[in-house]
N, CA, C and O of each residue as an XYZ file, in Angstrom:
996
protein
N       1.144     -0.991      0.047
C      -0.107     -0.042     -0.045
C       0.802      1.097      0.154
O       1.458      1.288      1.179
N       0.797      2.044     -1.184
C       1.257      3.547     -0.914
C       1.350      4.298      0.268
O       0.324      4.649      0.852
N       2.619      4.621      0.740
C       2.368      5.866      2.045
C       1.712      7.264      1.038
O       2.207      7.737      0.015
N       0.565      7.637      1.690
C       0.059      9.328      1.491
C      -0.043     10.002      2.605
O      -0.961     10.758      2.923
N       0.929      9.723      3.221
C       1.828     11.126      4.621
C       2.185     11.576      3.568
O       2.398     10.965      2.520
N       2.313     13.212      3.893
C       3.393     14.084      3.313
C       4.180     14.538      4.483
O       4.087     14.241      5.674
N       5.137     15.491      3.717
C       5.940     16.099      4.500
C       6.807     17.227      3.841
O       7.082     17.240      2.641
N       7.196     18.138      4.715
C       8.146     19.341      3.698
C       9.361     18.888      3.264
O      10.050     18.015      3.794
N       9.613     19.576      2.188
C      10.575     19.617      1.324
C      11.203     21.393      0.919
O      11.194     21.912     -0.197
N      11.597     21.885      1.954
C      11.708     23.523      1.746
C      10.387     23.611      1.958
O       9.753     22.889      2.729
N       9.905     24.577      1.218
C       8.252     24.954      1.424
C       7.411     24.334      0.916
O       6.213     24.613      0.875
N       8.002     23.333      0.428
C       6.870     22.335     -0.694
C       6.693     21.599      0.338
O       7.471     21.522      1.289
N       5.235     20.774      0.159
C       4.766     19.604      0.744
C       5.150     18.375     -0.603
O       4.915     18.696     -1.768
N       5.762     16.955     -0.260
C       5.738     16.440     -0.912
C       5.484     14.910     -0.035
O       5.527     14.833      1.193
N       5.238     13.842     -0.888
C       5.391     12.325     -0.255
C       6.721     12.106      0.770
O       7.884     12.448      0.558
N       6.121     11.374      2.030
C       7.398     11.267      3.116
C       8.159     10.515      2.107
O       9.235     11.064      1.868
N       7.927      9.321      1.364
C       8.721      8.208      0.653
C       9.520      9.192     -0.334
O      10.486      8.629     -0.851
N       9.363     10.375     -0.671
C      10.171     10.863     -1.780
C      11.469     11.900     -1.184
O      12.616     12.018     -1.616
N      10.920     12.452     -0.245
C      11.998     13.193      0.427
C      13.174     12.850      0.411
O      13.911     13.437     -0.381
N      13.754     11.753      1.307
C      14.940     11.142      1.120
C      15.705     11.379     -0.184
O      16.869     11.776     -0.119
N      15.124     11.160     -1.347
C      15.667     11.119     -2.482
C      15.821     12.353     -3.208
O      16.612     12.576     -4.125
N      14.757     13.328     -2.561
C      15.209     14.691     -2.981
C      16.254     15.568     -2.361
O      16.887     16.466     -2.915
N      16.331     15.151     -1.089
C      17.973     15.489     -0.143
C      18.800     15.155     -0.707
O      19.833     15.804     -0.867
N      18.534     13.882     -1.231
C      20.179     13.029     -2.005
C      20.283     14.028     -3.102
O      21.395     14.554     -3.161
N      19.453     14.413     -3.951
C      19.595     14.826     -5.023
C      20.383     16.363     -5.172
O      21.096     16.682     -6.124
N      20.113     17.086     -4.170
C      20.620     18.456     -3.774
C      21.978     18.115     -3.191
O      22.909     18.860     -3.497
N      22.173     17.250     -2.520
C      23.608     16.962     -1.765
C      24.359     16.256     -2.768
O      25.464     16.110     -2.245
N      24.389     15.736     -3.908
C      24.740     14.895     -4.937
C      25.528     16.178     -5.758
O      26.643     16.269     -6.272
N      24.192     17.266     -5.595
C      24.439     18.727     -6.640
C      25.790     19.231     -5.877
O      26.858     19.408     -6.463
N      25.629     19.388     -4.799
C      26.210     20.336     -4.044
C      28.122     20.068     -3.686
O      29.053     20.868     -3.599
N      28.030     18.386     -3.544
C      28.977     17.878     -2.634
C      30.421     18.338     -3.272
O      31.200     18.762     -2.419
N      30.849     18.332     -4.437
C      32.015     19.137     -4.879
C      32.652     20.276     -4.257
O      33.852     20.474     -4.067
N      31.499     21.099     -3.928
C      31.711     22.512     -3.810
C      31.275     22.913     -2.175
O      31.359     24.043     -1.694
N      30.815     21.740     -1.501
C      30.358     22.050     -0.337
C      31.045     22.901      0.509
O      30.454     23.898      0.921
N      32.307     22.666      0.876
C      33.222     23.539      1.611
C      33.405     24.737      1.168
O      33.523     25.579      2.059
N      33.482     25.174     -0.075
C      33.845     26.364     -0.454
C      32.548     27.195      0.157
O      32.597     28.111      0.978
N      31.158     26.518     -0.585
C      29.868     27.029     -0.452
C      29.768     27.389      1.247
O      29.274     28.467      1.578
N      30.278     26.400      2.316
C      30.237     26.692      3.743
C      30.913     28.015      4.043
O      30.387     28.823      4.808
N      32.141     28.256      3.415
C      32.906     29.369      3.785
C      32.285     30.639      3.558
O      32.271     31.553      4.383
N      31.699     30.676      2.255
C      31.085     31.859      1.737
C      29.930     32.329      2.187
O      29.624     33.520      2.228
N      28.964     30.999      2.690
C      27.963     31.414      3.247
C      27.709     31.844      4.477
O      26.719     32.491      4.818
N      28.997     31.330      5.462
C      29.164     31.704      6.933
C      30.225     32.601      7.019
O      30.551     32.953      8.152
N      31.023     33.185      5.768
C      31.870     34.040      6.039
C      33.381     33.877      6.966
O      34.172     34.650      7.506
N      33.203     31.975      6.737
C      34.093     31.166      7.719
C      33.607     31.071      9.351
O      34.263     30.373     10.124
N      32.539     31.741      9.765
C      32.074     31.727     11.054
C      32.001     30.065     11.235
O      32.550     29.499     12.181
N      31.299     29.407     10.267
C      30.884     27.950     10.380
C      31.886     27.210     11.472
O      31.525     26.442     12.364
N      33.119     27.601     11.202
C      34.534     26.959     12.014
C      34.364     27.050     13.384
O      34.556     26.153     14.206
N      33.789     28.806     13.693
C      33.998     28.878     14.838
C      32.674     27.803     15.622
O      32.831     27.405     16.776
N      31.524     27.470     14.872
C      30.626     27.002     15.788
C      31.122     25.900     15.751
O      30.746     25.342     16.782
N      31.914     25.058     15.034
C      32.376     23.608     14.996
C      33.467     23.358     16.083
O      33.741     22.318     16.682
N      34.079     24.753     16.180
C      35.091     24.615     17.411
C      34.485     24.447     18.773
O      35.135     23.830     19.617
N      33.479     24.861     19.029
C      32.852     24.641     20.173
C      32.248     24.151     20.363
O      31.819     24.142     21.517
N      31.587     23.140     19.145
C      30.836     21.680     19.335
C      32.192     21.020     20.298
O      32.203     20.757     21.501
N      33.115     20.898     19.438
C      34.078     20.164     19.920
C      34.798     20.192     21.672
O      35.202     19.393     22.517
N      34.608     21.739     21.477
C      35.007     22.106     23.149
C      33.885     21.029     24.143
O      34.277     20.220     24.984
N      32.598     21.264     23.810
C      31.435     20.969     24.635
C      31.300     19.806     24.391
O      30.354     19.444     25.091
N      31.784     18.699     23.632
C      31.751     17.381     23.256
C      32.358     16.173     24.538
O      31.957     15.026     24.735
N      33.121     16.713     25.043
C      33.405     15.697     25.992
C      34.334     14.865     25.798
O      34.883     14.338     26.765
N      34.809     14.487     24.136
C      35.356     13.723     23.900
C      36.829     13.731     24.407
O      37.474     14.779     24.441
N      37.437     12.315     24.872
C      38.332     12.122     25.482
C      39.477     11.226     24.681
O      38.977     10.692     23.692
N      40.947     10.910     24.862
C      41.418      9.700     23.757
C      40.689      8.244     24.551
O      40.431      7.801     25.671
N      40.588      7.920     23.188
C      40.013      6.506     23.873
C      38.295      6.279     23.554
O      37.620      5.271     23.764
N      37.900      7.534     23.003
C      36.518      7.413     23.018
C      35.831      7.145     21.707
O      36.478      7.552     20.742
N      34.631      6.536     21.413
C      34.052      6.074     20.417
C      33.105      6.826     19.958
O      32.005      6.738     20.503
N      33.314      7.875     18.693
C      32.360      8.826     18.529
C      31.735      8.761     16.815
O      32.328      8.623     15.745
N      30.366      8.919     17.136
C      29.769      9.071     15.889
C      29.628     10.380     15.530
O      29.419     11.276     16.348
N      29.770     10.609     13.881
C      29.633     12.237     13.326
C      28.644     11.739     12.338
O      29.057     10.854     11.590
N      27.200     12.205     12.164
C      26.268     11.581     11.508
C      26.176     12.637     10.694
O      26.483     13.755     11.108
N      25.614     12.372      9.052
C      25.507     13.706      8.173
C      26.991     14.176      8.254
O      27.080     15.401      8.166
N      27.965     13.642      8.374
C      29.136     14.187      8.922
C      30.267     14.800      7.673
O      31.337     15.386      7.837
N      29.509     14.379      6.303
C      29.878     15.231      5.195
C      30.929     15.128      4.522
O      31.291     14.033      4.093
N      31.779     16.518      4.253
C      32.898     16.243      4.235
C      34.023     16.308      5.261
O      35.123     16.775      4.966
N      33.697     15.774      6.619
C      34.521     15.386      7.901
C      35.128     16.758      8.595
O      36.251     16.684      9.094
N      34.607     17.660      8.625
C      34.974     18.716      9.483
C      35.728     18.074     10.941
O      36.856     17.865     11.388
N      34.453     17.943     11.288
C      34.331     17.174     12.893
C      35.047     16.133     12.761
O      35.920     16.014     13.621
N      34.975     15.172     11.830
C      35.534     13.874     12.133
C      36.814     13.931     12.244
O      37.321     13.040     12.926
N      37.597     14.813     11.721
C      38.567     15.173     11.524
C      39.131     15.131     12.824
O      39.764     14.182     13.287
N      38.815     16.446     13.518
C      39.383     16.715     14.850
C      38.844     16.003     15.661
O      39.507     16.151     16.687
N      37.949     15.228     15.875
C      37.325     14.008     16.578
C      38.672     12.848     16.782
O      39.065     12.290     17.806
N      39.194     12.755     15.287
C      40.089     11.631     14.735
C      41.235     12.438     15.709
O      41.147     11.932     16.828
N      41.944     13.163     15.703
C      43.117     13.401     16.295
C      42.741     13.358     18.134
O      43.579     13.077     18.991
N      41.631     13.629     18.338
C      41.343     14.236     20.325
C      41.367     12.301     20.340
O      42.475     11.856     20.639
N      40.338     11.293     20.070
C      40.641     10.060     20.335
C      41.866      9.242     20.326
O      42.336      8.450     21.143
N      42.289      9.703     19.048
C      43.957      9.046     19.152
C      43.723      7.122     18.390
O      42.855      6.488     17.791
N      44.802      6.952     18.806
C      44.716      5.286     18.415
C      44.000      4.268     19.081
O      43.568      3.282     18.484
N      43.826      4.500     20.522
C      42.874      3.588     20.857
C      41.405      4.036     20.766
O      40.607      3.197     21.184
N      40.808      5.358     20.236
C      39.523      5.601     20.012
C      39.226      5.318     18.614
O      40.093      4.915     17.840
N      37.811      5.556     18.221
C      37.648      5.144     16.561
C      36.152      6.347     16.607
O      35.263      6.478     17.448
N      36.390      6.976     15.458
C      35.482      7.839     14.850
C      35.070      7.250     13.617
O      35.780      6.829     12.704
N      33.764      7.278     13.718
C      32.624      6.744     12.268
C      32.112      8.046     11.602
O      31.245      8.698     12.184
N      32.539      8.402     10.570
C      31.835      9.404      9.480
C      30.606      8.577      8.899
O      30.821      7.710      8.052
N      29.342      8.840      9.342
C      28.190      8.887      8.539
C      27.725      9.839      7.833
O      27.850     11.026      8.136
N      26.940      9.265      6.465
C      26.039     10.227      5.809
C      25.476      9.216      4.784
O      25.957      8.270      4.160
N      24.207      9.826      4.868
C      23.102      8.976      4.100
C      23.314      9.216      2.474
O      22.748      8.517      1.633
N      24.108     10.181      2.192
C      24.693     10.356      0.700
C      25.865     10.120      0.343
O      26.845     10.626      0.891
N      25.910      9.355     -0.579
C      26.870      8.785     -1.331
C      27.923      9.564     -1.757
O      29.023      9.015     -1.824
N      27.819     10.776     -2.072
C      28.469     11.746     -2.626
C      29.436     12.669     -1.906
O      30.527     13.176     -2.167
N      28.387     12.676     -0.659
C      29.133     13.845      0.571
C      30.071     12.409      1.014
O      31.269     12.674      1.124
N      29.741     11.059      1.261
C      30.763     10.553      2.015
C      32.023     10.133      1.196
O      33.057      9.659      1.666
N      31.768     10.375     -0.024
C      33.037     10.089     -0.973
C      34.162     10.969     -0.708
O      35.345     10.670     -0.548
N      33.394     12.505     -0.683
C      34.308     13.549     -0.912
C      34.771     13.563      0.947
O      35.815     14.148      1.239
N      34.151     13.071      1.794
C      34.861     13.216      3.284
C      35.809     11.970      3.310
O      36.805     12.066      4.029
N      35.642     10.973      2.707
C      36.708      9.809      2.484
C      37.808     10.351      1.851
O      38.878     10.205      2.442
N      37.814     10.857      0.946
C      39.147     11.489     -0.025
C      39.551     12.606      0.996
O      40.774     12.661      1.125
N      39.036     13.283      1.565
C      39.501     14.535      1.902
C      40.424     14.148      3.238
O      41.584     14.491      3.464
N      39.417     13.214      4.159
C      40.283     12.328      5.176
C      41.527     11.655      4.913
O      42.587     11.745      5.533
N      41.251     10.994      3.939
C      42.568     10.225      3.319
C      43.887     11.213      2.742
O      45.083     10.962      2.892
N      43.414     12.151      2.192
C      44.456     13.104      1.479
C      45.390     13.810      3.052
O      46.543     14.239      3.094
N      44.293     13.694      4.268
C      44.988     14.518      5.391
C      45.695     13.426      6.428
O      46.356     13.782      7.404
N      45.419     11.849      6.009
C      46.206     11.113      6.770
C      45.500     10.734      7.883
O      46.157     10.299      8.829
N      44.351     10.800      7.977
C      43.245     10.684      9.177
C      42.346      9.314      9.315
O      41.379      9.116     10.051
N      43.020      8.373      8.304
C      41.972      7.343      8.608
C      42.185      6.150      9.329
O      41.348      5.253      9.232
N      43.449      5.970     10.227
C      43.472      5.141     10.702
C      42.454      4.729     11.706
O      41.830      3.667     11.717
N      42.383      5.599     12.448
C      40.966      5.212     13.672
C      39.801      5.510     13.053
O      38.904      5.401     13.889
N      39.407      5.805     12.087
C      38.174      6.347     11.428
C      37.631      5.018     10.655
O      38.496      4.204     10.334
N      36.466      4.767     10.374
C      35.507      4.383      9.506
C      34.221      4.865      8.873
O      33.539      5.115      9.866
N      33.684      5.068      8.102
C      32.889      5.421      6.764
C      31.785      4.549      6.903
O      31.868      3.324      6.997
N      30.552      5.347      6.913
C      29.461      4.400      6.877
C      28.323      4.965      6.123
O      27.889      6.073      6.441
N      27.757      4.231      5.057
C      26.411      4.990      4.413
C      25.322      4.649      4.818
O      24.877      3.592      4.373
N      24.506      5.427      5.809
C      23.347      4.969      6.514
C      22.475      6.140      6.874
O      22.770      7.331      6.772
N      21.438      5.651      7.281
C      19.611      6.492      7.167
C      19.947      7.035      9.097
O      19.775      6.188      9.974
N      20.347      8.280      9.415
C      20.029      8.678     10.909
C      18.680      7.934     11.496
O      18.687      7.922     12.727
N      17.733      7.425     11.011
C      16.675      7.032     11.218
C      16.698      5.600     12.142
O      16.093      5.269     13.161
N      17.805      4.842     11.183
C      17.739      3.563     11.405
C      19.290      3.195     11.298
O      19.707      2.725     10.238
N      20.298      3.435     12.562
C      21.483      3.478     12.706
C      21.759      2.256     12.676
O      20.993      1.601     13.383
N      22.859      1.415     11.935
C      23.178      0.109     11.888
C      24.640     -0.143     12.900
O      25.771     -0.572     12.671
N      23.940      0.359     14.077
C      24.987      0.286     15.068
C      24.473     -0.494     15.758
O      23.288     -0.776     15.584
N      25.496     -1.282     17.109
C      24.430     -2.053     18.365
C      24.563     -0.813     19.438
O      25.338      0.144     19.448
N      23.241     -1.295     20.564
C      23.096     -0.800     21.340
C      24.170     -0.202     22.222
O      24.988     -1.001     22.679
N      24.314      1.227     22.568
C      25.584      1.363     23.762
C      26.805      1.224     23.226
O      27.707      0.698     23.877
N      27.028      1.768     21.718
C      28.424      1.836     21.595
C      29.350      3.276     21.005
O      30.487      3.253     20.532
N      28.633      4.250     21.168
C      29.525      5.660     21.216
C      29.080      6.434     22.394
O      27.997      6.597     22.957
N      30.505      6.930     22.602
C      30.890      7.976     23.987
C      29.701      9.382     23.534
O      28.788      9.847     24.217
N      30.082      9.703     22.384
C      29.372     10.969     21.286
C      28.994     10.833     20.227
O      29.739     10.345     19.376
N      27.733     11.215     19.937
C      27.185     11.697     18.691
C      27.096     13.018     18.542
O      26.683     13.829     19.371
N      27.595     13.268     17.185
C      27.522     14.742     16.804
C      26.824     14.795     15.282
O      27.222     14.126     14.328
N      25.568     15.842     15.252
C      24.966     15.757     13.913
C      24.984     17.452     13.536
O      24.302     18.388     13.954
N      26.055     17.369     12.584
C      25.960     19.395     12.395
C      25.416     19.657     11.157
O      25.968     19.055     10.236
N      24.504     20.370     10.863
C      23.524     20.857      9.548
C      23.075     19.981      8.686
O      22.883     19.986      7.470
N      22.868     18.795     10.027
C      22.143     17.453      8.992
C      20.573     17.327      9.766
O      19.706     16.803      9.067
N      20.268     17.663     10.809
C      18.610     17.149     11.530
C      18.014     17.568     10.599
O      17.522     16.557     10.097
N      17.661     18.584      9.897
C      16.544     19.211      9.548
C      16.231     18.364      7.963
O      15.096     18.225      7.507
N      17.405     17.897      7.336
C      17.321     17.271      6.091
C      16.392     15.744      6.628
O      16.033     15.003      5.713
N      15.994     15.278      8.261
C      15.709     14.278      8.068
C      14.362     14.257      8.145
O      13.779     15.144      8.769
N      13.592     13.109      7.441
C      12.320     13.339      7.570
C      11.418     13.219      8.753
O      10.687     14.122      9.162
N      11.560     11.734      9.394
C      11.248     11.869     10.570
C      11.980     11.931     11.907
O      12.265     10.847     12.415
N      12.346     13.123     12.591
C      13.391     13.674     13.166
C      13.209     12.733     14.800
O      14.230     12.544     15.461
N      11.838     12.204     15.318
C      11.530     12.138     16.408
C      12.279     10.510     16.338
O      12.836     10.035     17.327
N      12.208      9.960     15.348
C      12.644      8.569     15.038
C      14.307      8.530     14.658
O      14.850      7.426     14.623
N      14.915      9.466     14.442
C      16.068      9.418     14.039
C      16.773      9.768     15.675
O      17.820      9.191     15.967
N      16.313     10.455     16.393
C      16.359     11.070     17.564
C      16.527      9.602     18.586
O      17.636      9.326     19.043
N      15.473      8.840     18.837
C      15.527      7.924     19.353
C      16.596      6.879     18.816
O      17.199      6.051     19.498
N      16.691      7.067     17.610
C      17.869      5.796     17.222
C      19.341      6.379     17.504
O      20.371      5.725     17.671
N      19.224      7.399     17.512
C      21.095      7.834     18.414
C      20.614      7.866     19.855
O      21.460      8.280     20.646
N      19.677      7.589     20.263
C      19.687      7.282     22.325
C      20.315      6.279     22.174
O      21.444      6.156     22.650
N      19.536      5.059     21.267
C      19.818      3.675     21.592
C      21.337      3.569     21.643
O      21.879      3.158     22.668
N      22.066      3.936     20.536
C      23.080      3.476     19.905
C      24.425      4.284     21.044
O      25.572      3.841     21.105
N      23.997      5.338     21.736
C      24.794      5.770     22.502
C      25.207      5.227     23.882
O      24.239      4.821     24.525
N      26.492      5.107     24.554
C      26.555      4.400     25.709
C      25.915      5.513     26.874
O      25.991      6.728     26.694
N      25.340      4.960     27.970
C      24.963      5.458     29.125
C      25.725      6.724     29.402
O      26.910      6.770     29.072
N      25.242      7.590     29.887
C      26.235      8.971     30.090
C      26.688      9.551     28.936
O      27.399     10.549     29.052
N      26.467      9.202     28.026
C      27.060      9.802     26.676
C      26.430     10.679     25.985
O      25.219     10.593     26.183
N      26.793     11.695     25.072
C      26.349     13.025     24.968
C      25.888     12.943     23.224
O      26.482     12.220     22.423
N      24.854     13.733     22.903
C      24.355     14.019     21.574
C      24.421     15.662     21.397
O      23.998     16.506     22.187
N      25.061     15.858     20.158
C      25.356     17.203     20.159
C      24.768     17.818     18.706
O      25.407     17.945     17.661
N      23.492     18.130     18.929
C      23.169     19.014     17.507
C      23.023     20.342     17.207
O      22.222     21.123     17.721
N      24.158     20.655     16.007
C      24.576     21.869     15.801
C      23.912     22.299     14.376
O      24.590     21.943     13.413
N      22.832     22.928     14.095
C      21.829     22.988     13.428
C      21.231     24.786     13.333
O      20.859     25.362     14.356
N      21.231     25.366     12.177
C      20.744     26.856     11.959
C      19.357     26.813     12.938
O      18.514     25.925     13.070
N      19.433     27.640     13.327
C      17.623     28.132     14.211
C      17.418     29.349     13.978
O      17.781     29.993     12.994
N      16.686     29.777     15.103
C      15.841     30.904     14.965
C      16.670     32.631     15.587
O      16.833     32.820     16.793
N      16.988     33.438     14.784
C      17.369     34.937     15.728
C      16.642     35.447     16.736
O      15.429     35.500     16.536
N      17.061     35.844     17.785
C      16.422     36.041     19.082
C      16.017     37.467     18.794
O      15.304     38.085     19.584
N      16.660     38.228     17.178
C      16.283     39.935     17.487
C      15.584     39.750     15.890
O      15.977     39.104     14.919
N      14.302     40.674     16.111
C      13.641     40.907     14.848
C      14.398     41.284     13.972
O      14.316     40.734     12.874
N      15.504     42.487     14.220
C      15.988     43.084     12.997
C      16.829     42.244     12.341
O      16.858     42.372     11.117
N      17.655     41.259     12.933
C      18.672     40.126     12.639
C      17.686     39.274     11.928
O      18.155     38.568     11.035
N      16.665     39.219     12.107
C      15.859     37.843     11.510
C      15.547     38.557     10.126
O      16.026     38.067      9.104
N      15.008     39.340     10.078
C      14.574     40.165      8.712
C      16.583     40.185      7.881
O      16.872     39.610      6.832
N      17.218     40.698      8.435
C      18.396     40.817      7.606
C      19.076     39.501      7.239
O      19.991     39.418      6.419
N      18.348     38.090      8.179
C      19.164     36.927      7.632
C      18.163     36.274      6.653
O      18.447     35.322      5.927
N      16.847     36.946      6.715
C      15.974     36.052      5.692
C      16.625     36.814      4.333
O      16.993     36.137      3.373
N      16.713     38.013      4.341
C      17.186     38.941      2.941
C      18.319     38.120      2.304
O      18.372     37.744      1.133
N      19.270     37.894      3.342
C      20.458     36.875      2.806
C      20.189     35.828      2.385
O      20.543     35.459      1.264
N      19.266     34.877      3.475
C      18.972     33.446      2.784
C      18.214     33.354      1.384
O      18.384     32.520      0.494
N      17.226     34.563      1.430
C      16.211     34.349      0.154
C      17.225     34.769     -1.346
O      17.505     34.217     -2.410
N      17.467     35.795     -0.802
C      17.943     36.952     -1.730
C      19.459     36.571     -2.404
O      19.595     36.353     -3.608
N      20.459     36.532     -1.523
C      21.758     36.220     -1.874
C      22.629     34.941     -2.008
O      23.661     34.660     -2.619
N      21.583     34.137     -0.991
C      22.531     32.409     -1.142
C      21.940     31.839     -2.359
O      22.761     31.022     -2.776
N      20.495     31.884     -3.449
C      20.761     31.370     -3.932
C      21.508     31.766     -5.384
O      21.759     30.852     -6.169
N      21.788     32.878     -5.655
C      22.728     33.601     -6.426
C      24.051     33.052     -6.575
O      24.561     32.546     -7.574
N      24.741     33.317     -4.898
C      25.764     32.569     -4.497
C      25.830     31.186     -5.253
O      26.760     30.846     -5.984
N      24.705     30.436     -4.970
C      24.704     28.683     -5.171
C      25.227     28.771     -6.754
O      26.211     28.252     -7.280
N      24.005     29.781     -7.405
C      24.279     29.792     -8.936
C      25.884     30.023     -9.331
O      26.591     29.307    -10.039
N      26.227     31.273     -8.630
C      28.192     31.556     -9.427
C      28.790     30.430     -9.180
O      29.450     29.885    -10.065
N      28.643     29.801     -7.734
C      30.012     28.871     -7.296
C      29.732     27.669     -7.926
O      30.491     27.220     -8.785
N      28.515     26.994     -7.515
C      28.018     25.822     -7.356
C      27.136     25.528     -8.834
O      26.949     24.372     -9.216
N      26.673     26.612     -9.532
C      26.068     26.538    -10.462
C      24.649     25.812    -10.315
O      24.145     25.021    -11.112
N      24.166     26.238     -9.195
C      22.808     25.468     -8.833
C      22.358     26.477     -7.776
O      22.789     26.546     -6.625
N      21.412     27.262     -8.349
C      20.323     28.148     -7.111
C      19.144     27.268     -6.591
O      18.625     27.505     -5.500
N      18.887     26.628     -7.095
C      18.006     25.752     -6.705
C      18.602     25.020     -5.261
O      18.307     25.577     -4.204
N      19.161     24.185     -5.236
C      19.599     23.550     -4.173
C      19.856     24.291     -2.697
O      19.440     23.928     -1.597
N      20.831     25.661     -3.096
C      20.737     26.498     -1.906
C      19.417     27.111     -1.448
O      19.251     27.370     -0.256
N      18.391     27.372     -2.441
C      16.997     27.803     -2.267
C      16.654     26.814     -1.325
O      16.410     27.183     -0.176
N      16.595     25.603     -1.621
C      15.840     24.395     -0.628
C      16.569     24.474      0.706
O      15.878     24.336      1.715
N      18.153     24.721      0.866
C      19.026     24.830      1.968
C      18.177     25.839      3.459
O      17.960     25.612      4.649
N      17.895     27.115      2.387
C      17.421     28.487      3.126
C      16.020     28.117      3.410
O      15.507     28.610      4.415
N      15.294     27.281      2.632
C      13.829     27.205      3.175
C      14.013     26.018      4.572
O      13.614     26.099      5.734
N      14.928     24.749      3.727
C      14.840     24.122      4.943
C      15.053     24.349      6.694
O      14.607     23.736      7.664
N      15.689     25.186      6.591
C      15.981     25.903      7.529
C      15.101     26.510      8.403
O      15.135     26.359      9.624
N      14.180     27.311      7.693
C      12.873     27.872      8.376
C      11.907     26.927      8.931
O      11.467     26.974     10.079
N      11.507     25.774      7.735
C      10.927     24.686      8.066
C      11.658     23.878      9.542
O      10.957     23.064     10.143
N      12.839     24.127      9.955
C      13.393     23.118     10.966
C      12.770     24.378     12.367
O      12.657     25.604     12.360
N      12.402     23.004     13.747
C      11.960     23.580     14.610
C      12.787     24.440     15.588
O      14.002     24.260     15.669
N      12.161     25.364     16.327
C      13.060     26.326     16.490
C      14.085     25.396     18.292
O      14.086     24.247     18.733
N      14.795     26.774     18.768
C      15.352     26.071     19.754
C      14.753     24.922     20.683
O      15.126     23.751     20.750
N      13.610     25.630     21.462
C      13.083     25.335     22.679
C      11.942     23.833     22.073
O      11.582     22.907     22.799
N      11.567     24.019     20.496
C      11.010     22.768     20.185
C      11.650     21.501     20.089
O      11.427     20.371     20.524
N      12.591     22.093     19.322
C      13.807     21.109     19.341
C      14.420     20.246     21.003
O      14.626     19.048     21.194
N      14.561     21.356     21.916
C      15.087     20.869     23.089
C      13.985     19.813     23.277
O      14.301     18.624     23.234
N      12.478     20.249     23.521
C      11.428     19.336     23.777
C      11.646     18.376     22.872
O      12.190     17.470     23.503
N      11.543     18.087     21.858
C      12.057     16.994     21.238
C      13.151     15.908     21.481
O      12.973     14.731     21.165
N      14.242     16.350     22.034
C      15.164     15.669     22.508
C      14.484     14.891     23.996
O      14.633     13.699     24.269
N      13.820     15.772     24.729
C      13.506     15.308     25.934
C      12.507     14.215     25.773
O      12.525     13.234     26.516
N      11.638     14.364     24.821
C      10.782     13.003     24.648
C      11.219     12.053     24.151
O      10.679     10.955     24.287
N      12.215     12.227     23.511
C      13.053     11.179     22.956
C      13.746     10.330     23.942
O      14.072      9.182     23.639
N      13.995     10.840     25.132
C      14.448     10.337     26.137
C      15.986     10.414     26.595
O      16.716      9.644     27.219
N      16.158     11.652     26.025
C      17.746     12.307     26.508
C      17.314     13.313     27.877
O      16.315     14.028     27.801
N      17.870     13.295     28.682
C      17.918     14.067     29.838
C      19.446     15.247     29.666
O      20.367     15.243     28.849
N      19.075     16.334     31.077
C      19.819     17.159     30.904
C      20.069     17.972     29.878
O      21.185     18.468     29.725
N      18.744     18.271     28.804
C      19.107     19.126     27.411
C      19.218     20.708     27.848
O      18.742     21.156     28.891
N      19.817     21.350     27.019
C      20.292     22.364     26.961
C      20.877     22.654     25.601
O      21.432     21.788     24.924
N      20.685     24.267     25.125
C      21.084     24.479     23.966
C      21.592     26.241     24.129
O      21.025     27.186     24.677
N      22.669     26.162     23.518
C      23.712     27.673     23.329
C      23.413     28.039     21.759
O      23.607     27.402     20.723
N      22.786     29.504     22.054
C      22.720     30.132     20.674
C      24.091     31.115     20.420
O      24.510     31.978     21.192
N      24.681     30.705     19.058
C      25.690     31.273     18.678
C      24.860     32.607     17.413
O      23.815     32.687     16.766
N      26.025     33.390     17.621
C      25.742     34.074     16.438
C      24.181     34.840     16.277
O      23.652     35.128     15.204
N      23.706     35.039     17.422
C      22.251     35.597     17.821
C      21.183     34.542     17.605
O      19.981     34.804     17.552
N      21.626     33.518     17.503
C      20.484     32.355     17.561
C      20.207     32.139     16.124
O      19.170     31.689     15.636
N      21.363     32.552     15.468
C      21.132     32.068     13.626
C      21.166     30.618     13.685
O      20.329     29.862     13.191
N      22.654     30.160     14.610
C      22.885     28.743     14.923
C      22.652     28.533     16.235
O      22.979     29.373     17.072
N      21.882     27.041     16.649
C      21.953     26.587     17.887
C      22.851     25.598     18.206
O      22.938     24.874     17.214
N      23.664     25.142     19.209
C      24.102     23.779     19.674
C      23.191     23.270     21.062
O      23.101     23.763     22.186
N      22.627     22.175     20.501
C      21.858     21.495     21.271
C      22.584     20.609     22.270
O      23.413     19.997     21.596
N      22.696     20.201     23.658
C      23.200     19.137     23.785
C      22.344     18.136     24.991
O      21.826     18.807     25.884
N      22.187     16.894     25.077
C      21.649     15.792     25.881
C      22.336     14.686     26.219
O      23.284     14.295     25.537
N      22.042     14.243     27.002
C      22.595     12.917     27.714
C      21.986     11.770     27.519
O      20.756     11.763     27.477
N      22.541     10.872     27.402
C      21.655      9.097     27.880
C      21.449      8.967     29.147
O      22.426      9.143     29.875
N      20.414      8.697     29.640
C      20.397      8.587     31.155
C      21.198      7.163     31.559
O      21.322      6.838     32.740
């Protein structure tokens, strides 16, 4: 029987069963220019957001880390150096093109001795219960069709006491900043996507997907309902980005 449920793909409503392939098309298109576009879109500030994520991760030598939607491997590379020879980092992404770019990039940097690469869906992670000390997902949760299911899957594979870190675009707390952010996202971002990646539509989707993502308090509540404890969030750049953290009891 066909699934007649719908969900959002940016501002469009699509069949739930179609969303994953539509998102895959976006990232197949932008994979080769993803790092360059991140630098251009954020003015390089995404590096500061990721550095803060590392700082609050609590990751130490010997830990096992899962980086979901890890893309080109920014976080995975840093975690690889922290956990050392006795630790392990799994770079996971649902998108084959992004995973290939990440694998090549990390191989070039000599950072694969303690790394594994897995193509998988965040909603049904193919790992044993209680496997990881820390899970990160940076700028990926908004693309997941069933976020609640993904959060429950992450909780399952975390070790007791382990932590989840969700780094994601969110809601600015200032009305003036929000208007400036909207103008940038919907007017300049597609133009940049066209000029740099020859793909305005994918970057229009990325801007729309940010607006459809739950705000800070809503995502915190979703984490609590999934079973995480001590949930909190940190706003960065005026709330344009937020880092959520929760622990497995």
